[in-house]
N, C-alpha and C positions, 0 to 999 in steps of 0.2 A: 344467351348462346344460341346461335342458329342450329338447326337440326344436323346438317352435314358435319359442321364442326364438332358437335357433341358426339357424333358417331365415330369421327376420327380420333378423338380423344379416348373414347372407350376402346377402339381397336389398338391404339398405341398402349394404353394401360394393360390390356390383355397381353399383348406381345412382350412387354416387359416382364409381367408375371411369368409368362411361359419361358422366357429365357432364364429368369431366376430359378424356376422349377428345374430346367434342364441342367443348370449348374449344380443344384443340390443333389440331383439324381446321379450326376456324373461323378461325384466325390466317393472315394473308397469308404466302405463301411467295415467295421471290425466283425469278425465272426462272433456269433452269440456264444456264451459260455456253455460248456457241456452241462448235462443235467446232474442232479445230486448223486445218481448212481454211476456216474461216469459215462453214460451213454452220450452219443453225439446229439446235437440239436434236432436233427431230422427224426431220429428215433423217439425222441422225447415228444416231439409234436405229433408223430404218428400215434403214439400211445395216448396222448391227450385227446386226439380226434377219435380214436376208437371208444375211449371212455364216454366222450360227448355223444357219439352215435348210440351207444348202448343206453345211456341215460335218456336220450330222446325216444328211442324205441320203447323203453320201459315206461316213461311218463305218459306217452300217448297210448300205451297198451295196444300196439300194433296187432291186428288179427292176421291169420293166415292169408286171407283173401286180400289183404292190404300190403303184403310183403313185396310184391313185385314193384308196386309204386314207390314204396319206401326205398328199396334198393336203387331204383332209377333216380330218385330225389339224392340220395347219398352220393351216387356216382357223378351226378351234375356238379357236385362241390369239389371234386378232386382237381388238383392243379394240373394243367397241360403237361404232356410230355416235354422234357427239356427245360423244366422250371426249377432246376437246381442251381446251387451257387456257381458251379463251374460254367454252366452255359450263361449265367447272368454276367460273370467276369469276362467271358469271351465277348459277349455282346457289348459290354462296357468298353472293351479295347476296340471294337470294331466302330463304336459311336465316336470315339476319340479321333478316329482317322477321317471322318465324314465332315463335309462342309456343313454350315448351318442349314441351307435349304435341304441337304440330303437327310440330316438328322431329323428336321421337321417332317419329312416325308416317312422316315422310318417310325417316328412317333405317331404319325397319323395311321399308318398301317397297323402298329400295335393297338391303337385305340379301337380300330375296326375288329381286330381279333377279340378284344376284350367285350365289345358290343355283341359279337356273335356268341361268345361264351355266356355272357348275361342272358341272351335270349334262349339259349338252350336251358340254362338253369331255371329261368322264370317259367318256361314251359314244363319243366319237371316239377317244380314247386306247385303249380296250378294243377297238374294231373294228380300229384300226391294229395293235394288239400281236398280235391274233389272225391277222392277215395275214403276220406276221413268221415266219421260220424259227426253230427253237429257238436257233441260234447268234446270230441277230439279237436274239432276245428277251433273251439273256444280256448282250449289249452294251448294249441299251436299259436293262435293270435295273441294270447297273453304273453306267451314266451317271446315272440317276435317283437311285440310292443315294448317289453321290458328291455330287450336288447337294443333296440333302436331309439329309445328315449332315455338314454343315460343310465339304464339299469346294467346289470352285469350279464344277463342272459344265462346261457347253460353252463358256462364255464367259470363265472365270476364268483366273487365272495359277497354276495348280496346278504339281506337280512337272514336268510335261511342257510347260510354257509355254502361251501362249494356244491354246485349242482342241485341246490334246493329248488323246490317248486316256486314259480312266481306267485305274486300276491293273488289271493282268491283261489288258489289251487290246492288248498288243504296242507298248508305249512303249519308249523307248531303255533298254537294258540288261536288258529282260525276255526270257526265253526263250519261244519259241512253240511 
């Protein structure tokens, strides 16, 4: 195959995948079930996130001089205003009224928003990481590596149970 034809085939395949993704996103999704205590899903997730934040704070043994960087890091993970189900449903209805080029433009704008949010989050992570001691950095790196390489991270049910320390961080049966 010559180069321009191969590029055209690649672009066509990408367009097909993008259209498939748009159809999948555009479908209605059922509301998640309420939590065990009857609370709504958002309250359940908020409690889960607060427990995750406390566990991270405790695991890293954040010192008072690191607290501001930790709080900035945590704030960088909060969803943007208007990220609730009602706004998403409204946007879904709006998207259904748009033409394909208009939907693509809207998707591109949303991707740009996500990129900006990622850049803010990455800057907060780097600032927070720089404020950590070498030992805390190793603990943070181990947690992130476990989270991104098939492990369960801070909220999963890994070998150490829920919110247990990652390998090499003083879990049951490990030498310190």
